N, C-alpha and C positions, 0 to 999 in steps of 0.2 A: 504499490498495490496493497490494499488492506488485507491482512490474513483472513481467510475464511474458516469458520469453525463449525463443526457439526458433532453430533453425539451418537454413540452406539451404547447399548447396555453395558455399563462398566467402564466405558472409555470416553474421553473427549479428545477430538482430533482437530488440529489446526493446520491448514495448508499454508506453506511459506514458499516464496519464490525469490531467488537471488539472481541478479545479473552479474556474471563473472567473466573474466577474460578467457577467450578461447586459448590464447597463447600468453602465458604469464611473462615470457621473455620479451614479447612485443605486444603490449596491451593496445587494444584498439577495438577489434571485433569482439563482441561478447556473445555468450550463450546463456541460456536459462538453465538453472539448476534448482530442482524442486525438492523440498523436504516436508514431510508430514510429521508434525509433533503430536505425540500421544501422551496423555496424562490421565491418571485415575480421577474420577469425579470427586470433588471435595478437596483435591490437592492442587487445583489450578493456581492458587495464589501463594502456595508454599515455595520457599527457595530451595527447590530440589536440584540435585546435580543432574547433569545430562549424560545419557549414553547414546552414542551414534551407531546405527547398524549399517554395516557394509555387506551388501548382498553378494552371493556367489555369482558365477558366470564364467567369463565376463559378459556383459551385455544385457543383464536382466534388471528390471526395475525392482524396487524394494517391495516387501509384502504389503498387500492391501488388507488391513484388518477386517474381518467379518464378525468375529466374536472376541470377547475378553478371555483369551485362552493362551496356552503354550507359553513360550518365552516372553512374549509381550506382557502377558498377565503378571508373570513373576517380576520382570524388570520395572513395570509401571508402579509397583508397590513402593519403590523407593527412588525412582528416577523419572525424569522426563525423557521419553524415548523419541529419538529422531530417526525416522525412516528416510534415508537418503536415496533418491533416485540418482545414481551415479551419472555423471555427464554422458549423454548419448542414449539414456534409457528412460523408459516410463514417460513422465510428464516433463522431464528435463528435455532440452532441445534434442530431439531424437536423431540417431544415425539410422537412416533407411535409404534404400535405393531411390525411393521417391524424393527424399530430401536432397540427395546428391545428384539428382538428374540435371543435366546441363553442364556439369563440370567434366573436364577432360580427366582421364585416369590419373595423370600426374597430380592434378589439383585435388582429386578425391583422396589419393594416398597422403598428400601433404596435410590435408584436413584430418584424416583418420589418425595420423601419428600423435595427435593431441589427446587420445582417449585411452591412455594406459593408467596404471596405478599412480605414477608420479603426479599427473595432473588431477586425478581424483583426490589425492591427499591435499594438493594445493587448494582445491575447492573447499575441502573440509576445513582447512585452516582459515580460509577467508570467511567462511560462514561462522566459525567459532569466534573470530575477532569481532564480527558484526553483532553476534548475539550476546556474548558474555565477556568480551574483552580479553584480558590476559589470563582469566581463570582456565585451568585445564579441565578436560572432560574424559569420560571413559568411552572406549570403542569396543564394539562386538563385531567380529569379522567371521562370516561363514564361507568356507571354501576359498574362492578367489578373494573374498573379503578379508581372509587371513593374509593373503599376499599384500593387500592394501595396508593391513596392520603392520606388517614388517617394514614396508616402505615408510609408514608414518613414524615408527620407532627409529628408523634410520635418518629421516629427513627433518622431523619436527617433534622430537620427544618432549620438548617443553610444553607442548599442547596436550599432553596425555597425563591423566591421573592413573589410569589402569588400562590394560589391553586384555581382552578376552577373545579367544580364537577357537573355532570349532571346525576341524577337518580342513585346515588350510595353512600349514606351515611350509613355505617353499624352500628349496635349496637356495642358498645365497650366491653360489658361485658356479654351479654346474651348468654346462652348456645344454641347449635344448635336446641334443641327440641323447645325452645321458638320461633325460626324462623319458623319452619314448622308448629307449632301449630297456628301461625298467618297467614301463607301462605295458608293453605288449605281453610279456609273460604273465602279468597279473590278469590281463583280459583272457588269456588262454585258460588260466585256472578258473575264472568265472564261468567260461563256457563249459569246462569239464563238470563243474558243480551243477550247472543248469541241466545238462543232458543226463546227469546222474539222477536228478530229481524228475525229469520228464523225458525218459528214454524214447517214448513214442514220437517225440518231436524231431528226432534225427531224420526219419523218413519224410516227415511233413516239411521240414525246412529244406531238405534236398529237393523235394518236388516243387516247392515254390521257386527256389533258385533256378532250377532248370526251365520252368515256365517263363520266368522273367528274362532269362538269357535268350529264349527263342521267340519272344513276343514283345511288341512295343506296347507296354502297359502304362497308361497315363494316370496321374494323380488328379484329384478333383480340381486343384489349382492349375493344372496344365503340365507340370514337370513330369519327366519320365521316371517311373519306378524301375531302376536298374537293380542288378544283383548287389552292386556295391552299396547303393542307397538302402536296400533291404537289410544288408549286414549291419548298417549303422544303428539299427534298433538296439544293438548291444550297449549303447550308451546308457540304457536303463539298468543294466546289470549291477551298477554300483549302488543302487538304492535298495532299501530293505524289502520293498515290494516289487522290485524289478523283474524277477523271474516270473512271478505270477502275471504281471502285466503283459509280458510278451507271450507267455503260454496261452492265455485266454484270447489274446489277439489272433494268434495263429490258428486257433480252432475255427475261426470264421473266414479263413483265407480264400477258400474256393466256393463257387456257386455252380451247380450243375444245371444246365439249360436244356430245354426240349431238343431232342435230336441227338443228345449225347455230348454236346459241347460242354467244355469245362473252362471257366474263366476265373480270374482273380476278382473277388466280389467288390462292389462299390463300397460296402460298409467297412470292409477290411482296409481299403485304401483311405477312406475317410478317417478312421480311428488312427491309422498309422501316421497320417499327416499331422494329426493333433499331437502325437508323441514327438514329432520332429519339428522343433520350433526355430530351425535355422533361418527360415524366411522372415519370421517376425523379429528375430534378434540377430541381425547381421554382424554386430560387433563380435559375437562369439566366434563366428567362422573367420572373420577378418583379423582378429587380434588374439586368438587362442594361443598360437605359437609365439606371438610377440610378447606374451606374458613372461617368457623365459629368455628373451633376447636382451643381451647386455654387450654392447660394442661388437656385435656379430650378426650375421644374417642367419635366418632359420632355414632358408632354402627348402621349404616344404619338408620339414624333418619327418613327420609321420609317414609321408609317402615314401621317402627314401628308405627309412628304417623298415618299412613293411616288407621290403625285399629280403630282409634277414630272417623273416618269419613266414616261411612258405605255408604254414598251417592255415593262413588266412586266404589262400588262393582257392576259390570255390571250384575252379575248373580242374584243379589237380588233386583235390582231396575228396574222400568219400563222405566225410563229415564236414558240413559247412559251418564255419565259425563266424560268430558275430564280432564286429569290431567295437571299440569303446570310444573314449573321448579323443578321437583323432579327427583332424581336418585334412581333407584331400582336395587337390585341385579340381577333380571331377565334380565336386559339390557345386562349383560355380558354373556348372552346365546343367545340372539336374534340378536345382532349386531356382524357381523363376525370379525371386527377389534377390538372389545372389548373382545371377548371370550378368546384370549390368555392372557389377563391381569386380568382374573377373580380372581385368587388367590391373586395377588398383591393388587387388589382393596379391598378384604376382610381384608388383613393385614393392609392396611391403615385405614379402617373403625374401626378396633379394637385397633388402636394405641392410647395410652394414653399420649404419650410424646410430643405432638405438643407444641412448645413454644408459649408464648403469642405474639400476633401481635401488641397490642396497649398498650402503657404506659399511663394509664389514668391520673396519677398525672402530667406527663409532658404535656399532652394535656390540662389540666386545666389551664396551664400557657401559652398557645399558643399565639404568637404575629404575626404569619404570616396571612396576610389578606386572607380570604376564602369566595368565593361566590358560592352558590350551588343552582341548580334547583332541587326541590323536586316535583315529580309528584303525585298529590293528589290520583289518583286511581291506582298507580303503583302496578302491580301484582307480581313483582319480589322482590322489596325492600320495606319493610314495612314502610309506611310514619311515623307512630307513633314512630318507633324506630329511624328513621332519626332525628325527632324533639327532641327526648330524647338525642341523641348524641350532637345535636347542643346546647342544654342547658348546656352541660358540657364544650364544646370547645369555648373559647372566640374568638372574632374577626371573627366569622362565620356568614355570612348573608344568609338567606334563601329566595328563591323565590318559594313559594308553588303555584302550578298552575295545573288546569285541562285542560289547553289549549292543552296539548300534553299527549300522553301515554308515555311509557318508552323510545320510540325511538325518542324523540323530537329533539335530536342532528342530527339524520339522516333526519327527516322530514323537519326541518326548522333550520338548524344549524347556518346559518348566523345570524338569529334573536336571537337565544338562546345564543350564545357566546357573541353577542353584548350586550345583557341585562346583562350578568354576568360581563362583563368588566365594564359596567357602575356602577354596584353595588359595585364592589371591589374598584373602584376609587372614590366612594362617589357621583356619579352623578344620582343615582336612589334609 
């Protein structure tokens, strides 16, 4: 297929599609992997190096440029930027309940096992060889994209010139329970700060939770708005504008009807649904815990560990706390596009055969220059675990900052990647 090219002010974009194996160990069935190449006008014919962007998630497509701004503006000054729709996302062959319809749960689970960081990196390597042969390139990983970067450094360092990471250095060895045992206290602290900023929301949140517990409230797409689903709004607390996003949403929670009736407003449910993208990005719910699985089963870690933190029980506490980046079995009942994948999700959670993602001994000998932004108060990626990994991997420079929350690349991408480039080049 001939690449399609179009232009935006300050950018030229070329769409590329690659047919790659679903299973590299048993080639045969293929999937489509989409990449959008971005270059500054006037530099189309220059022999520029490549930088490949690995999006956070898992399960989200790469950014869709609207303007020449942020980190893309900075990187396109000296690179050809490749925006990779990781397998299963965006225009790449998508993972959806619709696409998996007709498969039995075991077959769904077997298919989904191929959508972790190990195969995302294999795709990137296949694309690199097709595009530039043996020449290495630079990678930029945001959040889960940083997990992919560590896998890349572990599995195919010869393909890398440099690795840049923002908010995404995983533990190399810790089991999934360690991750959630560290995550819950951070979410409790985010709740404390939220209610400190908006003390009037204590009563408002409690009133909403009590209403949802006593009534069958339906979302515009049909799923039920349960108390637990309402608590999942706390996923936004890790972003710089997360507190305000939730506070302003809560202001329109109720509508008073003639005759004294009081209901959860349709507008509130509509906006809440747009904040919760689990239906549109099922890989996130299906594979979130599997990101941490290495030769062990996750067994619904977030659900099991929640019992150790009774603060999150809305029936037992006067102050209702929001949860964070946790996936619960009940989500496969309350989100319509997750419901058909419920059995497959349980099979994946009980799977003990996940291969190792990181070769620690190989990483101890790393020679690829790495620069990483570590966000001091990151709610999603535990800072201490990131520092622990950095002590193992040579040639990794850290910029530990509380200037940004987890979304520093989105908030001020030009400055963030500029700083990382200075670090990796020895100028900072």
